C-alpha positions as CSV (number, residue, x, y, z in Angstrom):
1,M,109.6,-52.1,44.3
2,K,109.3,-53.3,40.8
3,Q,106.4,-55.7,40.3
4,I,107.1,-58.7,38.0
5,L,104.1,-59.9,36.1
6,K,103.8,-63.5,35.2
7,P,102.5,-64.3,31.7
8,S,98.8,-65.0,31.8
9,K,97.3,-68.1,30.2
10,I,96.0,-67.3,26.7
11,T,92.6,-68.8,25.7
12,I,92.2,-69.4,22.0
13,V,88.7,-69.0,20.7
14,P,87.9,-71.0,17.5
15,A,87.3,-68.8,14.5
16,G,83.8,-70.2,14.0
17,T,82.8,-69.4,17.6
18,L,84.2,-65.9,17.3
19,L,82.2,-65.3,14.1
20,A,79.0,-66.6,15.7
21,L,79.5,-64.2,18.7
22,V,80.0,-61.3,16.3
23,V,76.9,-62.1,14.3
24,L,74.9,-62.6,17.5
25,S,75.9,-59.2,18.8
26,L,75.0,-57.5,15.5
27,A,71.7,-59.3,15.4
28,T,70.6,-58.4,18.9
29,P,68.5,-55.2,18.8
30,A,69.2,-52.4,21.2
31,R,66.8,-51.9,24.0
32,A,63.6,-50.2,22.8
33,Y,62.5,-47.2,24.8
34,S,58.8,-46.7,25.6
35,P,56.9,-44.1,23.4
36,P,56.1,-40.7,24.9
37,P,53.4,-40.8,27.7
38,S,49.9,-40.5,26.3
39,W,47.0,-38.3,27.6
40,M,44.6,-41.3,27.3
41,P,42.3,-41.8,29.0
42,M,41.7,-38.0,29.2
43,T,39.5,-35.8,31.4
44,M,39.0,-32.3,30.1
45,L,38.1,-29.6,32.6
46,N,36.5,-26.6,30.9
47,V,37.6,-23.1,31.8
48,S,35.1,-20.3,31.1
49,L,34.6,-16.6,31.5
50,D,30.9,-15.5,32.1
51,A,29.2,-12.3,30.9
52,N,30.3,-10.6,34.2
53,N,34.0,-11.5,33.6
54,N,34.0,-14.1,36.3
55,L,36.2,-17.1,35.8
56,S,35.1,-20.6,36.5
57,V,36.6,-24.1,36.0
58,E,34.9,-27.4,35.8
59,T,35.6,-29.8,38.7
60,T,35.7,-33.5,38.9
61,A,35.4,-36.2,41.6
62,L,37.7,-38.4,39.5
63,I,41.0,-39.3,41.1
64,P,43.4,-40.5,38.4
65,R,46.0,-43.1,39.2
66,L,49.7,-42.2,38.8
67,N,51.2,-45.0,36.8
68,A,54.7,-46.2,37.3
69,A,57.0,-45.6,34.3
70,P,57.0,-48.7,32.0
71,G,59.3,-51.5,33.1
72,T,59.9,-50.3,36.6
73,Y,57.4,-52.4,38.4
74,N,57.7,-56.2,38.6
75,A,54.2,-57.7,39.1
76,T,55.6,-61.0,40.1
77,T,57.8,-59.8,43.0
78,H,55.8,-56.7,43.7
79,T,58.9,-54.6,43.7
80,Y,60.3,-51.7,41.7
81,D,63.5,-51.6,39.8
82,L,64.6,-48.0,40.1
83,S,67.5,-48.5,37.6
84,V,65.2,-49.0,34.7
85,V,65.3,-46.2,32.0
86,S,61.9,-46.3,30.5
87,Y,62.2,-43.3,28.1
88,D,65.0,-42.3,25.8
89,P,67.3,-40.0,27.8
90,T,67.8,-37.8,24.8
91,Q,64.1,-36.9,24.5
92,P,62.2,-34.2,26.4
93,W,59.9,-36.7,28.1
94,A,63.0,-38.3,29.8
95,V,62.1,-36.2,32.9
96,I,59.4,-38.8,33.5
97,N,61.9,-41.6,34.0
98,G,61.8,-43.1,37.5
99,T,58.4,-41.6,38.3
100,A,54.7,-42.5,38.6
101,Y,52.8,-40.1,36.4
102,S,49.5,-39.1,34.7
103,R,48.5,-36.9,31.9
104,Q,44.8,-37.6,32.3
105,L,43.5,-34.3,33.7
106,G,43.7,-31.3,31.3
107,W,42.8,-27.7,30.9
108,F,40.2,-27.1,28.2
109,D,38.1,-24.5,26.4
110,M,34.9,-25.9,25.2
111,G,34.4,-22.8,23.1
112,T,31.5,-22.4,20.7
113,T,32.3,-24.6,17.7
114,A,31.8,-27.9,19.5
115,M,35.1,-29.1,18.1
116,P,36.4,-32.4,19.7
117,M,39.6,-30.6,20.7
118,G,37.9,-27.4,21.8
119,D,38.6,-23.9,20.8
120,D,41.3,-21.3,21.7
121,F,40.3,-19.6,25.0
122,Y,41.7,-16.3,23.7
123,S,39.6,-16.4,20.6
124,T,36.5,-17.5,22.5
125,Y,36.7,-14.6,24.9
126,A,38.8,-12.1,22.9
127,S,36.3,-9.2,23.3
128,Q,36.3,-9.7,27.1
129,L,40.0,-10.3,27.7
130,G,41.1,-7.2,25.8
131,G,44.6,-8.7,25.2
132,N,45.0,-10.0,28.8
133,S,46.0,-13.5,29.6
134,L,44.7,-16.4,31.8
135,W,47.2,-17.3,34.4
136,I,47.2,-20.5,36.5
137,E,49.2,-20.4,39.7
138,R,50.0,-23.2,42.0
139,V,49.1,-22.1,45.5
140,G,49.3,-25.4,47.5
141,G,49.5,-29.1,47.4
142,S,51.9,-32.0,47.7
143,A,55.6,-30.9,47.5
144,E,56.5,-34.2,45.8
145,L,54.3,-33.5,42.8
146,K,56.0,-32.1,39.7
147,T,54.3,-30.8,36.6
148,Y,55.7,-30.5,33.0
149,F,54.1,-28.5,30.2
150,V,53.2,-30.6,27.1
151,D,52.4,-28.5,24.1
152,E,49.4,-30.1,22.3
153,A,48.4,-27.1,20.2
154,S,51.2,-27.5,17.7
155,S,50.6,-31.2,17.1
156,M,47.1,-32.1,18.2
157,N,48.0,-35.7,19.0
158,M,47.8,-37.7,22.2
159,T,51.6,-38.2,22.4
160,A,52.7,-34.6,21.9
161,N,56.4,-34.7,22.3
162,G,57.4,-31.6,24.0
163,P,58.7,-29.5,25.4
164,Y,58.1,-30.9,28.9
165,T,59.1,-27.6,30.4
166,P,58.8,-27.6,34.3
167,I,56.0,-25.4,35.5
168,F,54.2,-24.6,38.8
169,G,57.4,-24.4,40.8
170,T,58.8,-27.7,39.5
171,D,62.6,-27.6,39.5
172,G,62.7,-24.0,40.5
173,S,60.3,-22.7,37.8
174,D,57.8,-19.9,38.4
175,T,54.7,-21.0,40.4
176,K,52.4,-19.2,37.9
177,W,52.0,-20.3,34.3
178,R,50.3,-18.5,31.3
179,W,47.8,-21.0,29.8
180,D,48.1,-21.1,26.0
181,G,44.4,-21.3,25.7
182,F,44.3,-24.8,24.1
183,M,43.6,-28.2,25.5
184,D,46.7,-29.1,27.6
185,H,47.2,-32.4,29.3
186,N,50.4,-31.7,31.2
187,A,52.5,-34.4,32.7
188,N,52.1,-34.7,36.5
189,A,54.6,-36.9,38.2
190,V,56.0,-38.1,41.5
191,A,59.4,-39.7,41.9
192,L,59.0,-43.4,42.7
193,T,61.2,-42.9,45.7
194,D,58.5,-40.6,47.1
195,I,55.8,-43.3,46.9
196,T,56.0,-44.4,50.5
197,M,52.5,-46.0,50.9
198,P,49.9,-47.8,48.8
199,D,47.4,-45.5,47.1
200,Q,49.1,-42.4,48.3
201,I,47.2,-39.2,47.7
202,F,48.8,-36.2,46.0
203,T,47.1,-32.9,45.4
204,E,47.7,-29.6,43.7
205,T,45.6,-26.4,44.2
206,Y,45.5,-23.8,41.5
207,H,44.5,-20.1,41.4
208,L,43.1,-19.0,38.1
209,Y,43.0,-15.3,37.3
210,V,43.2,-12.8,34.4
211,G,46.5,-11.0,34.3
212,D,48.7,-8.9,32.1
213,A,51.6,-10.1,30.0
214,I,53.8,-10.8,33.0
215,G,51.2,-12.2,35.3
216,N,50.1,-9.2,37.3
217,P,46.4,-9.5,38.2
218,V,44.1,-7.2,36.2
219,A,41.1,-5.5,38.0
220,G,37.6,-6.2,36.8
221,Y,37.8,-10.0,36.6
222,G,36.6,-12.6,39.1
223,D,39.2,-15.3,39.9
224,T,38.7,-18.9,41.1
225,T,40.5,-21.8,42.6
226,T,40.4,-25.5,42.0
227,T,42.2,-28.6,43.4
228,W,43.3,-31.6,41.4
229,T,43.9,-35.0,43.1
230,W,45.9,-38.0,42.1
231,Q,46.4,-41.5,43.6
232,G,49.7,-43.2,43.7
233,P,50.3,-46.8,42.7
234,S,48.6,-49.5,44.7
235,V,52.0,-50.9,45.7
236,A,54.4,-48.7,47.6
237,V,58.1,-48.5,46.7
238,V,60.3,-50.5,49.0
239,P,64.0,-51.4,48.7
240,E,64.8,-54.6,46.8
241,P,65.2,-57.6,49.2
242,A,69.0,-57.7,48.6
243,A,69.3,-54.0,49.4
244,S,67.3,-54.5,52.6
245,V,69.6,-57.3,53.7
246,L,72.7,-55.1,53.0
247,L,71.2,-52.3,55.1
248,V,70.5,-54.6,58.0
249,M,74.0,-56.2,57.7
250,G,75.6,-52.7,57.6
251,A,73.7,-51.6,60.7
252,G,74.5,-54.8,62.5
253,S,78.2,-54.4,61.7
254,W,78.2,-50.8,62.9
255,L,76.5,-51.8,66.2
256,L,78.9,-54.7,66.8
257,R,81.9,-52.4,66.4
258,R,80.4,-50.0,68.8
259,L,79.8,-52.8,71.4
260,V,83.3,-54.3,71.2
261,K,85.3,-51.1,70.7
262,P,88.0,-51.0,73.4
263,S,87.9,-48.1,75.8
264,A,90.6,-45.5,75.7
265,T,91.7,-46.6,79.2
266,A,92.1,-50.2,78.1
267,N,94.4,-49.3,75.2
268,R,96.6,-47.0,77.3
269,H,100.1,-48.4,77.9
270,P,101.0,-48.6,81.5
271,R,103.7,-46.2,82.7
272,R,107.1,-47.6,83.3
């Protein structure tokens, strides 16, 4: 059947008003994304190799806070807006969108030059390593925690901008990672949807060992393990009030249909 459309009412916008709207749209700046996550404040944990070729790594009792991505938490309503895009989606650090994260803890070689940024582990222990590498393998911890490699050696700045490559099993990556020997404050993150309680604790246990170019352990070196711990935001992520109401209404509607649904017998027509 052919549908006949009635002419719609045309609204005429004065030229002055239209011009003002155009000027306003041009003058309104696009939403500014947050700068890349910083390593500050930073805690550098020294990795060393003693005279007997035994590895050790500095430990800390510090438990850094995982901070919600900028703009996601509303301090007035104490709720999270999971639709907020904090970081430019075209940039490597966009993987941190929708997460609570920290770059505070970092691998570090104090070296021998007392440089603020440390030395290169492979230069410090070149004669002992003999061309081998230091590998760090994730051997346990919280499944929700993801780690992304942030290359600081090439930029030496606190907002090093890449490559945010998934490591330690994150997104299907290898659980072992060859340390580049420089100070690295990687990004450790948990999806906001996985923050189910206030001050939630997340851990990751690492096995450090000397291996060949592809990560096979090399004999003659002592290995070690260490565990890093983080604390989630002080407020857990809960659905927005409107979303909670919709969930309750949906469940109630489903239950009501179940209660009033006619039985098959009641709907059966009588035989004639």
